[in-house]
C-alpha positions as CSV (number, residue, x, y, z in Angstrom):
1,M,126.8,85.5,43.3
2,P,124.5,86.7,46.1
3,Q,126.1,87.9,49.3
4,P,125.2,85.7,52.4
5,N,123.0,87.4,55.0
6,H,124.7,86.9,58.3
7,N,121.6,88.0,60.3
8,Q,119.5,84.9,59.2
9,P,120.3,81.2,59.3
10,P,121.2,79.5,56.0
11,A,118.3,78.7,53.7
12,S,118.6,75.0,54.4
13,M,118.0,75.6,58.1
14,Q,115.2,78.2,57.6
15,A,112.8,75.5,56.2
16,T,113.4,73.2,59.2
17,V,113.0,76.0,61.7
18,S,109.8,77.2,60.3
19,E,108.4,73.7,60.0
20,T,109.2,72.7,63.6
21,V,108.3,76.0,65.3
22,P,105.5,77.8,63.5
23,H,105.7,80.8,65.9
24,R,108.2,82.1,68.4
25,V,108.0,80.3,71.6
26,R,109.2,82.1,74.7
27,R,111.3,79.8,76.9
28,G,112.3,80.3,80.5
29,A,110.8,82.3,83.3
30,G,111.7,85.7,81.9
31,Y,111.5,89.0,83.8
32,T,108.4,89.8,85.7
33,L,107.4,93.1,87.2
34,G,106.2,93.5,90.7
35,P,107.2,92.2,94.1
36,R,109.1,88.9,94.3
37,R,107.6,85.9,95.9
38,Q,108.4,85.6,99.6
39,F,109.9,82.4,100.8
40,A,109.4,81.1,104.4
41,V,112.5,81.3,106.6
42,P,113.6,77.7,107.6
43,S,113.7,77.0,111.3
44,S,117.4,76.1,111.0
45,A,118.4,79.5,109.5
46,V,121.3,81.3,111.1
47,W,121.2,84.5,109.0
48,I,118.2,86.3,107.4
49,T,118.1,89.2,105.1
50,A,116.8,92.7,105.9
51,K,113.6,92.0,103.9
52,Q,113.0,88.8,106.0
53,V,113.6,90.8,109.2
54,C,110.9,93.3,108.1
55,E,108.5,90.3,107.3
56,R,109.3,88.9,110.8
57,Y,108.1,92.0,112.4
58,G,104.7,92.2,110.7
59,G,105.5,93.2,107.1
60,R,107.3,96.4,108.0
61,S,109.2,98.5,105.5
62,L,112.9,98.8,105.0
63,M,112.6,102.4,106.2
64,W,111.2,101.1,109.5
65,L,114.2,98.9,109.8
66,W,116.6,101.8,109.0
67,R,114.9,103.9,111.7
68,K,114.9,101.0,114.2
69,L,118.7,100.7,113.7
70,R,119.1,104.4,114.1
71,D,116.9,104.9,117.1
72,D,117.1,101.7,119.1
73,A,120.6,101.0,120.5
74,N,119.6,97.5,121.6
75,F,118.4,96.3,118.2
76,P,120.9,93.8,116.7
77,R,123.2,95.3,114.1
78,A,123.5,94.0,110.6
79,T,126.4,92.1,109.2
80,Y,127.2,92.9,105.6
81,F,128.1,90.2,103.1
82,G,129.0,92.3,100.1
83,R,126.1,94.8,99.7
84,I,123.5,92.7,101.4
85,Q,122.5,93.1,105.1
86,F,122.2,90.0,107.1
87,F,120.9,89.7,110.6
88,S,121.7,86.9,113.1
89,V,118.5,85.0,114.0
90,A,120.0,84.2,117.5
91,E,120.5,87.9,118.2
92,L,117.0,88.8,117.0
93,E,115.5,86.1,119.2
94,G,117.6,87.4,122.2
95,Y,116.3,91.0,121.5
96,E,112.7,89.8,121.4
97,R,113.2,88.0,124.7
98,R,114.7,91.1,126.3
99,C,111.8,93.2,125.0
100,A,109.2,90.8,126.3
101,A,110.8,90.7,129.8
102,S,111.1,94.5,130.2
103,P,108.0,96.7,130.8
104,P,106.9,98.8,127.8
105,P,108.1,102.4,127.8
106,P,105.7,105.0,128.9
107,K,103.7,106.6,126.1
108,H,104.1,110.3,125.5
109,R,100.9,112.2,126.4
110,R,100.3,115.3,124.3
111,T,98.6,118.1,126.0
112,P,95.7,119.7,124.1
113,S,96.5,123.1,122.7
114,R,94.0,124.8,125.1
115,E,95.8,123.5,128.2
116,R,99.1,124.7,126.8
117,A,97.7,128.2,126.1
118,E,96.4,128.4,129.7
119,A,99.6,127.2,131.3
Protein backbone atom coordinates (compact mmCIF):
# COMPACT_ATOMS: atom_id res chain seq x y z
CA MET A 1 0.00 0.00 0.00
CA PRO A 2 1.47 3.41 -0.97
CA GLN A 3 2.33 5.81 1.82
CA PRO A 4 0.28 9.07 1.86
CA ASN A 5 2.22 12.20 1.03
CA HIS A 6 1.42 14.76 3.71
CA ASN A 7 2.87 17.66 1.70
CA GLN A 8 0.13 17.48 -0.96
CA PRO A 9 -3.65 17.40 -0.68
CA PRO A 10 -5.39 14.07 -1.30
CA ALA A 11 -5.82 13.01 -4.92
CA SER A 12 -9.56 13.70 -4.80
CA MET A 13 -8.87 17.37 -3.97
CA GLN A 14 -5.98 17.79 -6.41
CA ALA A 15 -8.28 17.49 -9.40
CA THR A 16 -10.69 20.11 -8.09
CA VAL A 17 -7.91 22.53 -7.14
CA SER A 18 -6.23 22.29 -10.53
CA GLU A 19 -9.56 22.65 -12.34
CA THR A 20 -10.70 25.71 -10.40
CA VAL A 21 -7.36 27.54 -10.20
CA PRO A 22 -5.17 26.88 -13.24
CA HIS A 23 -2.26 28.86 -11.77
CA ARG A 24 -1.29 30.24 -8.40
CA VAL A 25 -3.12 33.44 -7.63
CA ARG A 26 -1.59 35.79 -5.12
CA ARG A 27 -4.17 37.12 -2.72
CA GLY A 28 -3.83 40.14 -0.44
CA ALA A 29 -1.65 43.18 -0.56
CA GLY A 30 1.62 41.44 0.25
CA TYR A 31 4.85 43.15 1.16
CA THR A 32 6.00 46.07 -0.94
CA LEU A 33 9.38 47.72 -0.84
CA GLY A 34 9.93 51.43 -0.65
CA PRO A 35 8.41 54.23 1.37
CA ARG A 36 4.93 53.81 2.72
CA ARG A 37 2.06 55.94 1.58
CA GLN A 38 1.61 59.12 3.64
CA PHE A 39 -1.79 59.82 5.09
CA ALA A 40 -3.05 63.33 5.79
CA VAL A 41 -3.30 64.26 9.45
CA PRO A 42 -6.94 64.95 10.35
CA SER A 43 -7.70 68.38 11.79
CA SER A 44 -9.12 66.75 14.92
CA ALA A 45 -5.85 64.90 15.70
CA VAL A 46 -4.52 65.22 19.23
CA TRP A 47 -1.29 63.25 18.76
CA ILE A 48 0.91 62.81 15.67
CA THR A 49 3.89 60.54 15.08
CA ALA A 50 7.48 61.64 14.59
CA LYS A 51 7.23 61.07 10.81
CA GLN A 52 4.14 63.26 10.67
CA VAL A 53 6.00 65.99 12.58
CA CYS A 54 8.78 65.83 9.99
CA GLU A 55 6.21 66.12 7.19
CA ARG A 56 4.60 69.06 9.00
CA TYR A 57 7.89 70.97 8.87
CA GLY A 58 8.47 70.54 5.16
CA GLY A 59 9.45 66.90 4.73
CA ARG A 60 12.39 67.00 7.12
CA SER A 61 14.25 63.86 8.14
CA LEU A 62 14.06 62.02 11.44
CA MET A 63 17.67 63.12 12.03
CA TRP A 64 16.52 66.76 11.79
CA LEU A 65 13.89 66.05 14.43
CA TRP A 66 16.45 64.36 16.67
CA ARG A 67 18.77 67.40 16.37
CA LYS A 68 15.86 69.77 16.97
CA LEU A 69 15.02 67.94 20.19
CA ARG A 70 18.68 68.03 21.22
CA ASP A 71 19.43 71.67 20.36
CA ASP A 72 16.15 73.56 20.88
CA ALA A 73 15.03 73.53 24.52
CA ASN A 74 11.69 75.13 23.57
CA PHE A 75 10.70 72.45 21.05
CA PRO A 76 7.91 70.22 22.45
CA ARG A 77 9.10 66.91 23.86
CA ALA A 78 7.81 63.58 22.66
CA THR A 79 5.60 61.23 24.63
CA TYR A 80 6.31 57.55 24.13
CA PHE A 81 3.54 55.02 23.71
CA GLY A 82 5.59 51.85 23.66
CA ARG A 83 8.45 52.46 21.24
CA ILE A 84 6.67 55.06 19.12
CA GLN A 85 7.20 58.80 19.61
CA PHE A 86 4.06 60.91 19.65
CA PHE A 87 3.89 64.70 19.75
CA SER A 88 0.98 66.77 21.00
CA VAL A 89 -0.51 68.84 18.19
CA ALA A 90 -1.51 71.58 20.68
CA GLU A 91 2.08 71.88 21.94
CA LEU A 92 3.44 72.04 18.37
CA GLU A 93 0.96 74.78 17.47
CA GLY A 94 1.95 76.72 20.60
CA TYR A 95 5.62 76.37 19.66
CA GLU A 96 4.87 77.65 16.15
CA ARG A 97 2.98 80.67 17.58
CA ARG A 98 5.89 81.50 19.92
CA CYS A 99 8.38 81.25 17.05
CA ALA A 100 6.26 83.49 14.82
CA ALA A 101 5.92 86.13 17.57
CA SER A 102 9.62 86.28 18.46
CA PRO A 103 12.21 87.90 16.16
CA PRO A 104 14.49 85.50 14.27
CA PRO A 105 17.89 84.86 15.86
CA PRO A 106 20.84 86.74 14.33
CA LYS A 107 22.71 84.79 11.68
CA HIS A 108 26.33 83.98 12.34
CA ARG A 109 28.56 85.85 9.92
CA ARG A 110 31.74 84.04 9.02
CA THR A 111 34.73 86.20 8.40
CA PRO A 112 36.73 85.41 5.29
CA SER A 113 40.06 83.70 5.87
CA ARG A 114 42.04 86.77 4.71
CA GLU A 115 40.43 89.00 7.31
CA ARG A 116 41.21 86.44 10.02
CA ALA A 117 44.84 86.26 8.92
CA GLU A 118 45.24 90.05 9.02
CA ALA A 119 43.57 90.45 12.41
